N, C-alpha and C positions, 0 to 999 in steps of 0.2 A: 271441474265438476262442482255443481252447486251443493255446498255442505248442508244448507237448510233443507234441500230436497231429501238428502240422505237421512237427516234427523227425523223428518216427517215419516219416512217409510218405517223406521223403527218404532217411533213413539206413538203413532196413531193407534195401533192395536192396544197399547198400554192405556191410552186415554179412553178407548172404548171399554176396556176391562174395568177401569175405575168407575166410569159412569154406570155401567151395568151392575157392578158389585156393590158400590156404596149408595147408589141412588136408584136401585132397582125398584123399590117400592114407590118411589115418586114418579118415575117415567113409565112404570108398568112393563108388562111382558113384551108388548109391541115395541115400546121404546128401547128396551134392552137389546132385542135382536136387530132393531134398526140401526142403532149407533155402532154396534160391534160389526155388523155386516158392512156398513158404509166405511168404517175405518179400515177394515181388511181389504175391501174392494179398492179403496184409494191407494193403499200400500201396493196392491197388485198392479194397478195401472202405472203407478210411479216406478215400480220395479221393471216393468216392461219398457218404460221410457229410458231407464238407466241401461238396460240390456241393449237397446237400440244405440244409445250413445257409445257404449263400450265396443260393441261388435260391428255395427254397420257404419257408424260415423267416425270411428277411430279415435275417440276421445281417450287420452291416457288414463291409466288406472289411478285411483285416488288412494293415497296412503298418508293419513295424517290424524292428528288428535282433534277431538271435539272439545275436551277440557282436561286439565291436569287434576287428577284426583289426589295424588300424594307424591311428595318428593322427600325422600329420607336417605340420608347418608350417600348422597350423590345418585341414588336410584330414582328414576322418574316413572311413575305409574299413571298412564293416561287412559281415559275413555276415548277410543279412537276407532276409525273405520279403515279397512282395507277393501276397497271396492274394485275388484278386477273381474275377469271372466268367470273364474271359479265361484266367487261369492255371489256374483250377479245371477248366475244360473240357479244357485240354491235359493236366492231370494224370490225368483219367479216361481219356482216349484213350490216352495213353502207357502207363499201367499195364495197361489191358485188353488192348491189342495185345501188349504184352510178356508178359503172363500166357499168352495163347494160344500165343505163340512158345515160351515155356519148356516148356509141356506138349508141344507138337508136337516139340520137340527130342529128347525122350525116345525117340521112335520113329525120327526121322530120323538121329540121331547114335549110335544104339545100338551100332554096331560100331566107332566111331571111338576110337582110343587116346587122343585128347585130350579125352575126354568131360567130365571135371571142369573142365578148363581152359576149355572152351567155355562151360559154365554160369557160371563165374566172370566171364568177359568180358561175357556178355549181361546179367548182373545189374549189373555195373559200368556198362554202357552205360545201363541204366535209371536208375541213380542220377545219372549225369552229366546226362541229359536233364531229370530232375526238378529238379536244382539250377539248370539253365538257365531253365526256365519259371517257377520259383517265385521267382526273384531279384527284388530291388527296387532294384538298383544295377548300374551298368555293370561294376564289378569282378567281381562274382559271375557276371554274365551272361557275361563273357569267360572266366571259369574253366570254366563249363559248356560254353561254345562250344568251347574247346580240348580239354576232357576228352572230349567225344563224338568229336572229331577223332582223338585219340590211340587211343581204343578202337576206332574204325572202322578205323584202320590195323592194329591187332592182329587184328581180325576178318576183314578182307578178305584178309590174308595168313595166315589161320589154318593153312591147309595149306602151311606154309612150305617144304616140299620141292619144291613146284611152282614153276618159274621164272615162269610166267604169273601166279601169285598174288603173288609178290614184286614183279614189275613193276607189277601193279595197285595194290598198297598204296603203293608209292613214288609212283605217279602221283596217287593220291588225296591223299596227304600234300603233295606239291609244289604241286598245283593249289590246294588249300585254303590253303596258305601265301600264295599270291598274293592270294586274296580276304581273308585275315585281315590282310594288311598294310593294305589299305584300311579294314578294320573298325577296326583300332587307330588309324589316323589320324582316323576319325570320332569315336571315343571321346575322343581327345586334343583334338579341336576342341570337343566339349561341355565338357570339363574346362577348357579355356583360357578359354571365355566365361562359365562358371558357377562355376568354382573348386569344383566338386563332382562326384562320380560317382554321385549318387543320381538316380533317375528323377524324383522329385517336384520337385527343384530344376531339372532340365533342362526338364521340361514347363512349369513355371511361367515359365521364362525364354524360352520359345519365341516369344511375340509380340515381345519385345525383340530376339531373335536375327534375326527376319525383316527388321529394318532395319539390321543390322550388315553392314558391308562389309569384306572381307578383301583387302588389296592383294597382287597377284601380282607386278607390276612397278611401276616408277615411274609408269607411265601407265595401267595396267589394274588392275581389282579385280573381285571376284566376291562375290555374296551369301554370307555366311558360312553361313547355314542351308542353302543349296543345296549347297555343297561338303561340309558335314557329312553331309547326308542321302545324297548320292551315294556318299561314302566308306563310310557304314554299309551301303548297298545293295550295294556291291562285295563286302563280306563275305557278304551274303546270296546273291549270285551264285555264290560259291564253294561255300557250304554247301548251297544249294538247287539247285545245278547248272543255272545259267542260261547261255545263250550269252554269251561264248565259254568260260566256265569250267565247261562241262558235261562235258568229255571224260573225267573220272574215273569217272562213274557207271556207264556200260555195262560198263567193265572190272571194276568192283567185283563183278560176278557171279561172279568167281573164288572168292569166299567161299562157305561153305555156304549152302544155300537159306534156313534160318531167319534168317540175317543179312540176306539180301536183303529179307525181309519186315520185319524190325525197323528196319533203316537206312532203307529206301526208302519205307516206308509211314507210319510214325508218329513217327519220332524225328529222326535227323540231318537229312535233307533238308527236313523241315518246320520246322527251327529258324529258317531265314531268313525264312520266311513269318510265323511267330510274332513274330520280332523286328521286322519292319516294321510289323505290326499294333500291337504294343506301342508303337512309336515314332510312332504316328499323330499325336500332337500336334506333333511336329517336322515330319513329312513334309507335313502339311496347310499349312504355312507356305511351301512352295516348289512352285509349279506346274512349274517346270523339272525338279526332281527327280522329281516324279510322272510327267511325260511320259517321262522316261528309263526309269523303272520300267515304264511301259506298253509302250513299244516293245520292250524286252528281253523282257518276258513274252510278248507276242504272237508275236514271232519264234520264241521257244522252243516255244510251244504248237503252231505249225503245222509248222515245218521239222524239228523233232526227231521229230514223229509220223511223218513220211514215212519216216524210217529204219527204223521198225518193219515196214514193208511188205516190205522185202527181206531181213530177217534170218530165219534158220532155227533159231537157238538159242531154245528156248522161254523161257528166263529173260531173254535179251537183248531179246526182243520186249516183255516186260513192263517191262523197264528203260527202254526208249525211251518206252513209255507213261507211265511215271513222269515222265520229262523233260517230256513234253507236258502232263501234268496239272499239274505244278508251274508250267508256263508259264501255264496258266489261272488258277491262284491268284495269281500275280504280276500278271497282267493286271487282275484284280479289285482288287488293291491300288493299281494305277496309276490307276484311275478312282475312287478313294476308296471303293470298295465293300469295305471291310475285313471287314465281317461276312460277306459272300458268300465272300470268300477263305478266311476261317477256317472257314466252314461246309463249303466244298469240301474243305478240309484234313481236317475231321472225317469226312465221308462217305467220302472217298478212302482214309483210313486203314483202314477196314473192308474195302472191296471190293478194294483193292490188296493188302493183307495176305492176303486170301482167295485172290487169283489167284496170288500168289507161293507160298503154302503148297500150293495145288492143283498148281502146277507141280512143286513138290518131291515131292508124292505121285505124280505121273506119272513123275518121274525114278526114284523108288523102285520103282514097278511095272515100269518098263522097264529095270531093272538099271543105272541111272545113265547112260542114254542121254538126251541133251538135244536132238538134232537132230529137228525135227518131220517132216522128209522120211522118217524111219525109223519113224514112228508110224502113226496112222490106225486107226480102228475100235476105239478103246480104251473107248468108252462101255459096251459090253456086259461088259467085264472089270472096269471101275472105275466102277460106276454112281454111287456117292456123290461121287467126285471129279469126274465129268462133270457131274452136276447142280449141284454147288456152283460149278463153273467157269462154267457157263451163267449162274448167278445173278450172279457177279462180273462177267461180260462184259456182261450186260444193264444192270447198274448203271453200269459204266464208260462205255458209249456214251450214257448219259442217257435210257434208256427210261422213259417216264412211269410213275409210281407206284414206281419203284425209287429208292433213295437218291440215286444220282448225278444223276438228272434235276433234282431240286430245286435243287441247288447249281450244276450246270453251266449249266442253262437261265437261272438268275438272273444268272450272270456274263455270259452272252452278251447278255441284255437290258440289263444295266447298262452294258456297253460301248456298246451302241447308243444308250443314253440320254445318254451323256456327250458333252460338247462340248470336252473337253480336246484339246490338240494331239496328233495321232497316233491319236485314237480311231477315225477312219475306217479307217485301215490295220489297227488292232488288231481291229476288228469283222470284217473280212473274213478275217483270220487265224483267229480263234476260231470263226467260222462254218465255214470250210473245214476246220478241224481236226475238226469233228464227223464229216464224211464219212471223213476219214483214220483217225480213231480206230475207227470201226465197221469199216472195211476191214481194218486189221491185227489187230484183236481177233478178228473172226470168221474171218479167215484162220487164226489160231492155233487157234481152237475146231474148225473143220472139219478142218484137217490133223491135229489130235491125236486127236480123239474120233470122227470120222466118216470115211466113205469106205473104201477098201480097206485091208486090214491090211498095210501096207508093211513092218512090222518083220520079218515072216517072210522076205520077199525079201531084206531087208538082212542078216538073219542067215545065210541060205543063201549069199549072196555072200561074206560074211565067212568062213564055214566053208570054202567051195570055194577061196578065194584063199589060205587057210593050209593046206589039205590035211587039216585035222582040226578038231574042234570041242571047244574046251577046256571050255566051260561048258554045253554043251547048248543047245537052242533057247530063244529068248526066249519066256517065257510070262507075259504081263502078269497082275497080280493086284491086287486092291484092297488098300489100305494098312490097317494095324491101327487099332483104335479110337483109340489115342493120337495118331494122325495125323488121322483123319477127324473126330474129336471137335472139335478146334479149327476145322476147316473149317465144320462145321455151326454152331458158336458164332459164327463171323464171317459166315456167310451170312445169319443172321437179321437183324442190324442192317444188312447190305447191302441188305436189302429194306425194312425198316420205319423205320430211324432218320431218314431224310429226311422222311417224312410226319409223324412225331411231333414233330420239332424245327424244321421249316421256318418255321412261324409265329413262334414266339418269337425264334429266332436271327436270321432275316432281317428281319422286319418288326415284331417285338414289343419291340424295345429290350432284348434279353437282355443285351447287353454293357454297357449303361449307360454309366458314365463310363470304363470300361476302354478304350474306343475313342472317339476324339473326331474328329468330322467337321464342317468348316465348313458352314454352311447352304447356301451356293452350290454346294458339291460333293456334296451328299447325293443321289446318284442313286437309292439304295435307297428313300428317302422317296417319290420319285415312283412307283417301281414298287409300293410298298406300298399306294398308293391303289386299285389294281385287285385287290389280294389279298383273297380271301374265305375260302378254305379250301384245304388241301392237295389235296383231291379235285378241287375246281374248277380248281386250278392244273394238275394232271396232265391233266385232261380237255381243258383249253385247250391243253396241250402237244401233243396229237395233231394240232392244226391248224397248228402252228408250223413254220417252215422247218427248225429243228434236227432235229425228229423225222423229217421226210422225207429229209433228208440222211443221217441215221443209217440209215434203212431202205434208202436207195440204196447205202450202204456195205456193209450186210449182204448185199443182193442181189448186188452185184458180187463180194463174197468167195465167195458160193455158186456163182455162175456160173464164176468163174475157178479156184477151188480145190477144188470138189466136183463140180459138174455137168460141166464141160468143162475139166479141168486142162491140156489141151494149149493152151488159149487163153492161159494164163499164160506158157507158153514162147514163144508167138508174140509176145505183148506185150513180153516181155523182150528179144527180138531187135529188134523195131521201135523200142523205146525204150532201146536199148543205152547211148547217151550219158548219159541221165538215170539209168539203173540203175547205171552205173559211178560216177556222182557220188554216188549214195546208198550204194553198197557201200563207197566210200572215205570215207564220213561227211563229205562236203563238204571233204575234205582238211584238216580241222582237225588230226588226228593227224600227218599228213605235215608240215604247216607247223610244228607244235610240235617234232617230232623232227628234221626236216631243217634248218629255218631257225632257230628260237629256240634249240634245243639247240646247234646249230653256232655261233651267235653267242655264246652263253653260254660254250661251251668255248673259243672263240677269245679272248673277253675274259679268261677265266681264264688261258689260256696266256700272253697278253700281260702280264697283271699279274704272273704268276709269273716270266716271263723278264725283263721290263723293270723291274717294281717290286721283286720279291723278290730275284732274283739280281743284277741290275745295280745298282739304287738302294740297296736295304737291305744285301744281302750285300757287293756290290762297292764302293759308295761309302761308306756309313755305317759298316758293320762292318769289312770288310777295309781300306777306304780310311783310316779313322781309325787303325787299327792300323799301317798302312804309314807314315802321317804321323808318328805317335809314334816309330816305329822309326827313321825318317830323322832326326828331331830328336834322338833319343837318340844316334845315331851321331856327330852333330856335337858334342853336349855331351861325349861320351866322349873326344873329342880334347883337351878342356880338362882334364877330371878324370882325369889320367894317373898321379897318385901321386908325381910328382917335386917336391921342395921348390923348386928353382930355377924351375920352371914356375909354381908358385903365386906366387912373389915377382914374377916377370915380369908376371903378370896383375894383381897388386896395384898395381904401378907404373903400368901402363896405366890402371887404374881411377882412381888418384889424379890422373893427368894429365888424364883426361877431366873429372873433377870440378873441377879447377883451371881448365881452359879454360872450362867452363860458368860458373864464378864470375866470371872476368875479363870474359866477354862480358856477363853481367848487370850488372856494375859499369860 
């Protein structure tokens, strides 16, 4: 495989980012979006070529260095690539979704003064993610891991004059630092036992690591592989927003909508899923770590989905959907169905990017209104946005023949097939999550595109309350082609990509040696015995419990939010305690801000007063100065400059020496 080709795939978005960022004023707005789009489009085409080589032409996987960055004490740290079927799939998904977002941004950000800066950021984001998925060692993985975190901080707070945006990017930054601390410990554990940061060495040592014990105290010890894998997964919990490190993702909606699609559909939040799948040789050696992954994923899948039911901000509803779907992916990893988790990552990237960009189209058409209670009836004004949103919604809820069905249904069946500890709890969570997903998804669809045109009443109320109308009545309109074009481009794979790839990815051994599963854990092999074709799988899906639960969710949404909206008000009053719990997001934010932040500030204040002022300044600095000053005042009495005083002290000294000599004699 041509190394120059691989370097170009990774570096081209970086070149585009540099040109748009540093020379934006020279090349102008058109130049900025042209160079970045051309760079990402070229990376996408080259990634497709590499996928063809790896999958169709049978070219062997590439695992080698680009250059050596550091050699210290026998440890070699390289910048290198591992290009196999797993990384190639991610490269294609990342570059395709990024390309759609780049094109979409031309229309969405057309009036923004930070236009060139935005293109620089999103192109840099693409470079960071490519470096992450293409890496062949932990050092480069961590570089990409932190780089996407830094750029996400810049993008979430892109509108830096808004206090809410600044709070959101601080929150994302701090929460991810918690996860990254665990991630660093996991990498340190791998290095401690293998004396290497390369994947190949770590995976080769996995069976030996399974028998190593790490002492915690004089009487207790823990399996080294379990501790390493849990630490690595804590990093994934932060990056992929799993409970309790999920709190940053809904607030990240403060960034522009294209970023919501890029961060939450195909790049940053999927980094944790990819990392665990890549580390499957390590995770397969620890049942405890996999059970931990399973419980966290299932909890996130169900309980985060419930929050989407009570939110009225169209972008936040989709954000909570992302949390829930990431939970499904993590649940798949927890039952060793890594291929199903990666398959759901792939299908989800298309239909979730579609839903986010469709929401952005609605926001454009509604003159930047995001509250669904002020929408309704938009389908006749925005037909392309409405149709593509329906496609994304049907894929999201797992409708047979749509892409989301093949991946989501497989995850549910894989969890049901598993005998791992926690699988029963996880099965009911992911099964219940189907109803919840359908309910909040079609609540959003019905409130936005159907029913009465509430935006007219909202506009009249706004005008009357202010005594005038600054901007005239809201007249929704379809977005320009530069916005609807990416919607159509994403809608097509949202329908067909599942049926086209379900066979090879799920049951055809597409990933090969990229993902390693122990024979006793291979639940997908059991499911594969009944697989005949995607059509047969979809037809069989109509008889399954997930389909009827999804149908019940859609029917419930229609009854409560379209047919009889007053029923929703009655339900809200009857279920007030539960609704308040959901509105307060299970009080995670309250606990973090009132308890953890208070404790952290208290600890900081104590260390400042007791440690810095009293101990360091008072005792060590000022205390030592005072001691020396006192000693100097004593010595000053002796060194007074008079000759008779010096003679006196000489006599005293001689007397002392004579006395000491006589005593010794």
